[in-house]
C-alpha positions as CSV (number, residue, x, y, z in Angstrom):
1,M,-21.1,0.9,-30.7
2,K,-22.2,-2.7,-30.9
3,E,-25.8,-3.9,-30.7
4,I,-26.7,-7.5,-29.6
5,M,-30.1,-9.0,-29.5
6,T,-30.6,-11.3,-26.6
7,F,-33.2,-14.1,-26.1
8,K,-34.9,-12.8,-23.0
9,S,-33.7,-9.2,-22.4
10,G,-34.1,-7.4,-25.7
11,K,-31.3,-5.3,-27.2
12,F,-28.0,-5.0,-25.4
13,Y,-25.5,-2.2,-26.3
14,F,-21.8,-2.2,-26.1
15,C,-21.3,1.6,-26.2
16,D,-18.2,3.8,-26.6
17,I,-20.1,7.0,-27.4
18,Y,-19.6,9.9,-25.0
19,D,-19.5,13.7,-24.8
20,E,-15.9,14.3,-26.0
21,A,-15.7,17.9,-24.8
22,Q,-16.6,16.9,-21.3
23,I,-14.6,13.7,-21.1
24,N,-11.5,14.8,-23.0
25,N,-11.0,17.7,-20.5
26,L,-10.9,15.2,-17.7
27,L,-8.8,12.8,-19.7
28,V,-6.1,15.4,-20.3
29,R,-5.9,16.1,-16.5
30,A,-5.7,12.4,-15.7
31,M,-2.9,11.8,-18.2
32,V,-0.9,14.8,-17.1
33,L,-1.2,13.8,-13.5
34,N,-0.2,10.2,-14.3
35,E,2.9,11.4,-16.2
36,T,3.8,13.6,-13.2
37,V,3.5,10.7,-10.8
38,V,5.5,8.4,-13.1
39,D,8.3,11.0,-13.3
40,L,8.5,11.6,-9.6
41,P,11.5,9.9,-7.9
42,I,10.3,7.2,-5.5
43,L,12.7,6.5,-2.8
44,P,12.9,2.9,-1.5
45,E,11.7,3.9,1.9
46,L,8.6,5.5,0.5
47,S,7.9,2.7,-2.0
48,S,8.1,0.1,0.8
49,H,5.3,1.8,2.5
50,L,3.2,3.4,-0.2
51,E,2.4,0.4,-2.4
52,P,1.4,-2.0,0.4
53,D,-0.6,0.8,2.1
54,I,-2.5,1.5,-1.1
55,M,-3.2,-2.2,-1.6
56,Y,-4.5,-2.8,2.0
57,S,-6.7,0.3,1.9
58,S,-8.0,-0.6,-1.6
59,I,-8.9,-4.1,-0.6
60,S,-10.8,-2.7,2.3
61,G,-12.5,-0.1,0.0
62,T,-13.6,-2.6,-2.6
63,A,-14.9,-5.0,0.1
64,M,-16.7,-2.2,2.0
65,I,-18.7,-1.3,-1.1
66,E,-20.2,-4.8,-0.8
67,G,-20.8,-4.5,2.9
68,N,-17.6,-5.9,4.4
69,A,-16.5,-3.7,7.3
70,I,-12.9,-4.8,7.7
71,T,-10.6,-1.7,7.8
72,G,-7.3,-1.2,5.9
73,E,-5.3,-1.6,9.1
74,D,-7.0,-4.9,9.8
75,V,-6.5,-6.1,6.2
76,K,-2.8,-5.7,6.8
77,R,-3.1,-7.8,10.0
78,I,-5.0,-10.5,8.1
79,A,-2.3,-10.4,5.3
80,E,0.3,-11.0,8.0
81,G,-1.5,-14.1,9.2
82,E,-3.4,-12.7,12.2
83,D,-6.9,-14.1,13.0
84,I,-9.1,-11.2,14.2
85,V,-11.9,-12.8,16.1
86,S,-14.2,-9.7,16.0
87,Y,-14.9,-10.3,12.3
88,T,-17.0,-13.1,10.8
89,Q,-15.4,-16.0,9.0
90,K,-17.2,-14.9,5.8
91,D,-15.8,-11.4,6.0
92,K,-12.3,-12.6,6.7
93,Q,-12.4,-15.1,3.9
94,E,-13.5,-12.4,1.5
95,I,-10.4,-10.3,2.5
96,K,-8.1,-13.3,2.2
97,N,-9.4,-13.9,-1.3
98,L,-8.9,-10.3,-2.3
99,I,-5.4,-10.3,-1.0
100,T,-4.7,-13.3,-3.3
101,A,-6.3,-11.5,-6.2
102,Y,-4.4,-8.3,-5.6
103,N,-1.1,-10.2,-5.3
104,W,-2.0,-11.8,-8.6
105,L,-2.7,-8.4,-10.1
106,S,0.7,-7.0,-8.8
107,G,2.5,-9.8,-10.7
108,I,1.1,-8.6,-14.1
109,K,3.4,-6.0,-15.6
110,P,3.0,-3.6,-18.5
111,S,4.0,-5.1,-21.9
112,G,3.8,-2.1,-24.2
113,E,0.7,-3.4,-25.8
114,P,-2.9,-3.1,-24.6
115,F,-3.8,-6.1,-22.5
116,T,-5.9,-8.9,-24.0
117,L,-8.7,-9.7,-21.6
118,T,-10.1,-13.2,-21.8
119,E,-13.1,-15.1,-20.4
120,E,-10.6,-17.5,-18.8
121,I,-9.0,-14.7,-16.9
122,I,-12.3,-13.2,-15.8
123,K,-13.5,-16.6,-14.5
124,E,-10.3,-17.3,-12.7
125,L,-10.4,-13.9,-11.0
126,H,-14.0,-14.5,-9.9
127,K,-13.0,-17.9,-8.6
128,I,-10.2,-16.4,-6.6
129,I,-12.5,-13.7,-5.2
130,T,-15.5,-15.9,-4.2
131,S,-14.0,-19.3,-3.3
132,N,-14.8,-20.6,0.1
133,V,-17.2,-17.7,0.7
134,P,-20.8,-18.8,1.5
135,L,-22.8,-16.8,-1.2
136,E,-26.3,-17.8,-2.3
137,N,-26.7,-18.9,-5.9
138,N,-23.0,-18.3,-6.7
139,I,-20.5,-20.9,-8.1
140,P,-17.0,-19.5,-8.2
141,G,-15.8,-19.1,-11.8
142,Q,-19.2,-20.1,-13.3
143,Y,-21.8,-17.9,-14.9
144,R,-25.2,-17.7,-13.3
145,N,-28.4,-19.2,-14.6
146,E,-31.0,-17.2,-12.5
147,M,-32.3,-13.7,-12.3
148,V,-30.6,-11.1,-10.2
149,Y,-31.5,-7.5,-9.4
150,V,-29.1,-4.6,-9.1
151,G,-29.4,-1.1,-7.6
152,D,-32.3,0.5,-5.7
153,K,-34.6,3.6,-5.8
154,A,-32.2,5.6,-3.7
155,H,-29.5,5.3,-6.4
156,G,-31.5,5.9,-9.5
157,G,-33.6,2.8,-9.7
158,E,-33.4,-1.0,-9.9
159,Y,-31.8,-2.7,-13.0
160,T,-32.4,-6.3,-14.2
161,P,-29.3,-7.7,-16.0
162,P,-29.7,-10.4,-18.6
163,K,-31.7,-13.2,-17.1
164,I,-30.6,-16.6,-18.5
165,L,-27.4,-18.4,-19.0
166,A,-27.6,-18.5,-22.8
167,D,-27.8,-14.7,-22.9
168,I,-25.0,-14.3,-20.4
169,T,-22.7,-16.8,-22.2
170,N,-23.3,-15.0,-25.5
171,L,-22.8,-11.5,-24.1
172,M,-19.6,-12.4,-22.3
173,T,-18.2,-13.8,-25.6
174,E,-19.3,-10.6,-27.3
175,F,-17.9,-8.5,-24.4
176,V,-14.3,-9.9,-24.6
177,S,-14.4,-9.6,-28.4
178,W,-15.5,-6.0,-28.3
179,I,-13.1,-4.9,-25.5
180,N,-10.2,-6.5,-27.3
181,S,-11.2,-5.1,-30.7
182,A,-8.7,-2.8,-32.5
183,D,-10.9,0.2,-32.1
184,I,-11.4,-0.2,-28.3
185,K,-7.8,-1.2,-27.7
186,A,-6.8,2.0,-29.5
187,L,-8.7,4.1,-26.9
188,N,-7.0,5.8,-24.0
189,P,-6.4,3.2,-21.3
190,F,-8.6,5.2,-18.8
191,I,-11.5,5.0,-21.2
192,R,-11.0,1.4,-22.1
193,A,-10.7,0.3,-18.5
194,A,-13.9,2.3,-17.5
195,L,-15.8,0.7,-20.5
196,A,-14.8,-2.8,-19.3
197,H,-15.8,-2.0,-15.7
198,Y,-19.2,-0.6,-16.8
199,H,-20.2,-3.2,-19.4
200,F,-19.1,-6.1,-17.2
201,C,-21.4,-4.8,-14.4
202,L,-24.1,-4.4,-17.0
203,I,-24.0,-8.1,-17.9
204,H,-23.5,-9.0,-14.2
205,P,-22.5,-12.6,-15.3
206,F,-22.0,-14.2,-11.9
207,G,-24.3,-14.9,-9.0
208,D,-22.2,-12.7,-6.6
209,G,-18.9,-10.9,-6.6
210,N,-19.5,-9.0,-9.8
211,G,-18.5,-5.6,-8.3
212,R,-15.2,-6.8,-6.9
213,T,-14.4,-8.6,-10.1
214,S,-15.3,-5.6,-12.3
215,R,-13.0,-3.3,-10.2
216,I,-10.1,-5.7,-10.5
217,I,-10.7,-6.0,-14.3
218,E,-10.5,-2.2,-14.5
219,A,-7.4,-2.2,-12.3
220,L,-5.8,-4.9,-14.6
221,L,-6.4,-2.8,-17.8
222,L,-5.0,0.3,-16.1
223,Q,-2.0,-1.3,-14.6
224,T,-0.9,-3.0,-17.8
225,S,-1.0,0.4,-19.5
226,N,1.5,1.8,-17.0
227,I,-1.0,3.8,-15.0
228,K,0.7,4.1,-11.7
229,Y,-1.0,3.5,-8.3
230,V,-4.5,4.4,-9.5
231,P,-5.4,0.8,-10.4
232,K,-5.6,0.0,-6.7
233,E,-6.2,3.4,-5.2
234,I,-9.3,4.1,-7.2
235,S,-11.4,1.7,-5.2
236,N,-11.0,3.9,-2.2
237,Y,-12.5,6.8,-4.1
238,Y,-15.4,4.6,-5.2
239,Y,-16.1,3.6,-1.5
240,R,-15.8,7.2,-0.2
241,N,-18.3,8.3,-2.9
242,V,-20.3,5.1,-3.1
243,D,-23.7,6.9,-3.7
244,D,-22.3,8.7,-6.7
245,Y,-20.7,5.5,-7.9
246,Y,-24.0,3.7,-8.0
247,I,-25.8,6.8,-9.5
248,S,-23.3,7.0,-12.3
249,F,-24.3,3.4,-13.3
250,S,-28.0,4.2,-13.1
251,R,-27.7,7.4,-15.2
252,T,-25.6,5.6,-17.9
253,I,-28.0,2.6,-18.0
254,K,-30.9,4.9,-18.6
255,L,-29.1,6.6,-21.5
256,K,-28.3,3.2,-23.2
257,K,-26.3,4.8,-26.0
258,D,-24.1,7.3,-24.1
259,V,-21.6,6.3,-21.4
260,T,-20.7,9.9,-20.4
261,P,-21.9,9.7,-16.8
262,F,-19.9,6.7,-15.9
263,L,-16.7,7.9,-17.7
264,D,-17.1,11.2,-16.0
265,F,-17.2,9.6,-12.6
266,M,-14.4,7.2,-13.2
267,L,-12.1,9.9,-14.6
268,K,-12.8,12.3,-11.6
269,S,-12.0,9.3,-9.4
270,S,-8.7,8.8,-11.2
271,I,-7.8,12.5,-11.0
272,E,-8.5,12.7,-7.2
273,S,-6.6,9.5,-6.7
274,L,-3.6,10.7,-8.7
275,Q,-3.6,14.1,-7.0
276,G,-3.5,12.4,-3.5
277,I,-0.7,10.1,-4.6
278,K,1.3,13.0,-6.1
279,E,0.9,15.0,-2.8
280,S,2.0,12.0,-0.7
281,I,5.1,11.5,-2.9
282,I,6.0,15.2,-2.9
283,Y,5.5,15.4,0.9
284,F,7.9,12.5,1.4
285,I,10.5,14.1,-0.9
286,R,10.1,17.4,1.0
287,K,10.7,15.5,4.3
288,F,13.8,13.9,2.9
289,T,15.1,17.2,1.6
290,L,14.3,19.1,4.8
291,R,16.1,16.4,6.9
292,D,19.2,17.1,4.9
293,F,18.7,20.9,5.1
294,Y,18.3,20.8,8.9
295,T,21.5,18.7,9.2
296,F,23.3,21.2,7.0
297,E,22.1,24.1,9.2
298,R,23.4,22.2,12.3
299,K,26.8,21.5,10.6
300,H,27.2,25.2,10.1
301,K,26.1,25.9,13.6
302,R,23.1,28.0,12.6
303,I,20.9,25.8,14.9
304,T,21.7,23.9,18.1
305,K,21.6,20.1,18.6
306,R,18.4,20.5,20.6
307,Q,16.8,22.6,17.9
308,L,17.8,20.0,15.3
309,D,16.3,17.2,17.4
310,L,13.1,19.2,17.6
311,L,12.9,19.7,13.9
312,L,13.6,16.0,13.1
313,L,10.9,15.1,15.7
314,L,8.4,17.4,14.0
315,L,9.1,15.8,10.6
316,D,7.7,12.6,11.9
317,N,5.0,14.2,14.0
318,Q,3.2,16.8,12.0
319,I,1.2,18.4,14.8
320,P,0.9,22.1,15.7
321,F,2.1,22.8,19.2
322,T,2.4,25.6,21.8
323,L,5.3,26.8,23.9
324,K,3.7,25.0,26.9
325,D,3.4,21.7,24.9
326,L,7.2,21.6,24.7
327,T,7.6,20.8,28.4
328,D,4.2,19.2,29.1
329,K,3.4,16.9,26.3
330,T,5.1,14.0,24.6
331,P,7.0,13.6,22.4
332,F,8.2,17.2,22.9
333,S,8.9,16.7,26.7
334,I,11.6,14.2,25.8
335,L,13.7,17.2,24.7
336,Y,12.3,20.0,26.9
337,S,11.2,18.6,30.2
338,K,14.5,19.8,31.8
339,V,14.8,23.0,29.9
340,S,13.6,26.4,31.2
341,T,10.6,28.1,29.6
342,Q,12.9,31.0,28.6
343,T,15.2,28.6,26.8
344,A,12.3,26.9,25.0
345,R,10.9,30.3,24.0
346,R,14.3,31.3,22.7
347,D,14.5,28.2,20.5
348,L,11.1,28.9,19.0
349,K,11.9,32.5,18.4
350,K,15.1,31.6,16.6
351,L,13.5,29.0,14.4
352,S,10.5,31.3,13.6
353,D,12.8,34.3,12.8
354,N,14.6,32.0,10.3
355,N,11.2,30.9,8.8
356,I,11.9,27.3,9.7
357,L,8.8,27.3,11.9
358,Q,5.6,29.3,11.3
359,I,2.9,30.5,13.7
360,S,-0.8,30.0,13.2
361,D,-3.6,32.4,14.1
362,G,-4.0,30.4,17.3
363,N,-0.4,30.9,18.3
364,K,0.6,27.4,17.5
365,Y,3.9,26.5,15.9
366,Y,4.3,24.2,12.9
367,L,7.0,23.3,10.4
368,N,7.3,25.4,7.3
369,L,7.5,22.6,4.8
370,R,8.0,25.0,1.9
371,I,11.0,26.9,3.2
372,L,13.1,25.5,0.3
373,G,10.4,26.5,-2.2
């Protein structure tokens, strides 16, 4: 832990003290999940969808935390050059800036050594994030020289960061020195990234855009340590659990010399993000394998051409359905509108008897995704 005396805000602590029993348990789970995700084969078709989708939803998530209502789908439209008139110019510019920042982030690759964070990088990121956005008392890439207030009573109380430029300048110099020190660089990358996120927000060096900048700093330190997908995906968890996100800051600020609450929240965020990513990848692998299995069954005449077409359709449309749906609803009616009810019933019975389809309590049919184990 490092203690700094400021001119106007008393003692400031750079703290790496936490409850090891509580945090190490979460850390092991996060690392195991990350290793699992890293080892899973990523097919080109999945990669071409997964990474951009994570980026667009993450941009939306990190912006929504700050009150920008643009959805992930609309972030993609903006990235493709569309001008969506239903949003304000300010909100659209914030999204364009974040797209630029995330593209910059995507170009930074793991080097085998812990990344060295500099004030120049931090200022450049902030400049990218807030340029051409009308924000009161904010100059892109420059530290503030006025008081700001963070938080509210609903999330654990209001916090007043360091008040004057001299303190901010000194603390940012101390911050990069501390986060790049041998002891902190030797920490697990999840811990180091969370410490950077928390302490940067504690200093709150800019007039605006501190939250977005802190989350990209965190993402940068994770990504350069070969943590897959989480660097961008984690912002979605923060948005979905925004109350707990703010409360974890407040609880940690009150402790001063113990960062357990924020590390706990960040690691739980990482675990849930990794779990979701793992399930998405495994689901895609299952779909690819099942497609091959169904084709094999057709080749050996164990299913008909129509039954194969139904199964392939279900792979892309994971919705439970009834016998009546086959003839009455799209997309099933494309295959079954000219087929008798008896024939449709026979198809479903055969696929169910072979455990390719399963039946729910509500007598709806759905694919057995685990037929191959």
